[in-house]
C-alpha positions in Angstrom: 39.9 25.7 -74.1 43.6 26.5 -73.4 43.9 23.8 -70.7 45.2 20.3 -71.5 45.5 17.4 -69.2 47.8 14.5 -70.0 48.6 11.3 -68.3 51.7 9.2 -69.2 52.5 5.8 -67.6 55.6 3.8 -68.4 57.6 1.2 -66.5 59.8 4.1 -65.2 57.3 6.9 -64.5 53.7 7.8 -63.8 52.8 11.4 -64.6 49.6 13.4 -64.5 49.8 17.0 -65.8 47.4 19.8 -66.4 48.5 23.0 -68.1 46.5 26.2 -68.7 48.3 28.6 -71.0 45.8 31.4 -70.1 46.3 31.1 -66.4 47.5 33.2 -63.5 50.8 31.5 -62.7 49.4 29.1 -60.1 51.0 25.8 -59.6 50.9 22.5 -57.7 54.0 20.5 -58.4 55.1 17.2 -56.9 57.7 15.3 -58.9 59.6 13.8 -55.9 62.5 16.0 -56.9 62.4 19.1 -54.8 64.7 21.2 -56.9 62.7 20.4 -60.1 59.5 21.2 -58.3 60.9 24.6 -57.3 62.1 25.3 -60.9 58.7 24.4 -62.4 56.9 26.6 -59.9 59.1 29.5 -61.1 58.5 28.6 -64.7 54.7 28.6 -64.1 54.7 31.9 -62.3 56.8 33.8 -64.8 55.0 32.3 -67.8 51.6 33.0 -66.1 50.6 29.4 -66.9 48.6 27.4 -64.4 50.4 24.1 -63.9 49.6 21.0 -62.0 52.0 18.1 -62.0 52.0 14.8 -60.0 54.9 12.6 -61.0 56.2 9.3 -59.6 59.4 7.8 -61.0 62.1 5.4 -60.4 64.1 7.8 -58.2 65.7 4.8 -56.5 67.6 4.5 -59.8 68.2 8.2 -60.4 66.3 11.3 -61.4 66.9 11.1 -65.2 63.6 9.3 -66.2 61.4 11.5 -64.1 63.0 14.8 -65.3 62.9 13.8 -69.0 59.4 12.4 -68.8 58.1 15.5 -67.1 59.6 17.5 -70.0 57.9 15.2 -72.5 54.5 15.6 -70.9 54.8 19.3 -70.4 55.8 19.7 -74.1 52.9 17.6 -75.3 50.4 19.6 -73.2 51.9 22.9 -74.4 51.6 21.8 -78.1 48.1 20.6 -77.7 47.0 23.7 -75.7 48.4 25.9 -78.5 46.0 24.3 -81.0 43.1 25.7 -79.0 44.2 29.3 -79.0 42.4 31.4 -81.6 45.4 33.7 -81.9 48.9 33.7 -80.6 52.2 35.4 -81.2 55.4 33.7 -82.2 58.6 35.3 -80.9 59.6 36.1 -77.3 62.9 37.4 -75.8 63.7 37.6 -72.1 66.7 38.6 -70.1 66.6 37.5 -66.4 69.2 38.5 -63.9 69.5 36.2 -60.9 71.9 37.8 -58.5 75.3 37.5 -60.3 74.0 35.4 -63.2 72.3 36.7 -66.3 70.3 34.5 -68.7 69.0 35.3 -72.2 66.2 33.2 -73.7 64.8 33.6 -77.2 61.8 31.5 -78.4 60.1 31.0 -81.7 56.8 29.1 -81.5 57.4 27.9 -85.0 56.2 24.2 -85.2 59.9 23.3 -85.6 61.9 21.7 -82.8 65.3 23.2 -82.1 67.1 23.6 -78.8 70.3 25.6 -78.4 71.4 25.4 -74.7 74.5 27.2 -73.6 75.0 26.8 -69.9 78.1 25.8 -68.1 77.1 24.1 -64.8 80.0 23.0 -62.7 78.3 21.2 -59.8 77.1 17.6 -60.4 73.9 18.0 -58.4 71.5 20.7 -57.2 69.5 19.2 -54.4 68.6 15.7 -55.6 68.7 16.7 -59.3 71.6 15.9 -61.6 72.5 19.1 -63.4 73.0 17.3 -66.7 69.3 16.5 -66.6 68.4 20.2 -66.9 69.3 20.1 -70.6 67.5 16.8 -70.9 64.4 18.4 -69.6 64.5 21.2 -72.1 65.4 18.8 -74.9 62.3 16.8 -74.2 60.1 19.9 -73.8 61.3 21.5 -77.0 60.9 18.3 -79.0 57.3 17.7 -77.9 56.2 21.3 -77.9 57.7 21.9 -81.4 59.3 25.2 -80.5 62.6 26.8 -81.3 64.3 27.7 -78.0 67.7 29.3 -77.5 68.9 29.5 -73.8 72.2 31.1 -72.9 73.7 31.8 -69.5 75.7 34.9 -70.4 77.6 34.8 -67.1 77.4 33.8 -63.5 79.1 31.8 -60.8 76.4 30.0 -58.7 74.8 27.1 -60.5 71.5 27.5 -58.5 71.3 31.1 -59.7 72.0 30.1 -63.3 69.4 27.4 -63.4 66.8 29.5 -61.6 67.5 32.3 -64.2 67.0 29.7 -67.0 63.5 28.6 -65.8 62.4 32.1 -65.1 63.7 33.4 -68.5 62.1 30.6 -70.5 58.8 31.2 -68.8 58.9 34.9 -69.5 59.9 34.4 -73.1 57.0 32.1 -73.7 54.6 34.5 -72.0 55.8 37.3 -74.4 55.6 35.0 -77.4 52.0 34.1 -76.7 50.9 37.7 -75.9 50.6 38.9 -79.5 46.9 38.6 -80.3 46.9 40.2 -83.7 44.8 37.4 -85.1 47.3 37.1 -88.0 49.6 34.1 -88.6 53.1 35.4 -87.8 54.6 34.1 -91.1 54.7 35.2 -94.7 53.9 31.6 -95.6 50.5 32.0 -93.9 51.1 29.0 -91.7 53.5 27.9 -89.0 
């Protein structure tokens, strides 16, 4: 019940994605962008979500469309899978050190989309991925999943370490947010 499969085809990308929120952290990721694959494997492991992604995009142009569209589809699957959970929490906080870098993530599964992303990345690329597309990925994911996500690299020097800390921290914060099984809506309004 907590598994959703989504396919999205455009003139720029072709994506098949399966997400299980109650998984074991297993993943099979192939986006054609090795660095993004690695980050999504980390995300899956630390969130304890099972995640399968097969994406083909117009990488002959650049990586923007593929990265953004994977974020869109992952966000859609996350939102749809949430609807099948009989109970879930709301808030999650995670600090992840990655060598000299430290990342803080705070999430509110609130049905309201807001992204605050504070990360200074100085290298234009990590592998074949443009570093400015990391924020684009999370913008798309947050918009489609309807969550409130605050990500901040508190300090660090190595951009790979910063970004790895981000994906791990977001995964862990989501895991924590979903772990509250009190069977009570986490709002005085009675609805999120």
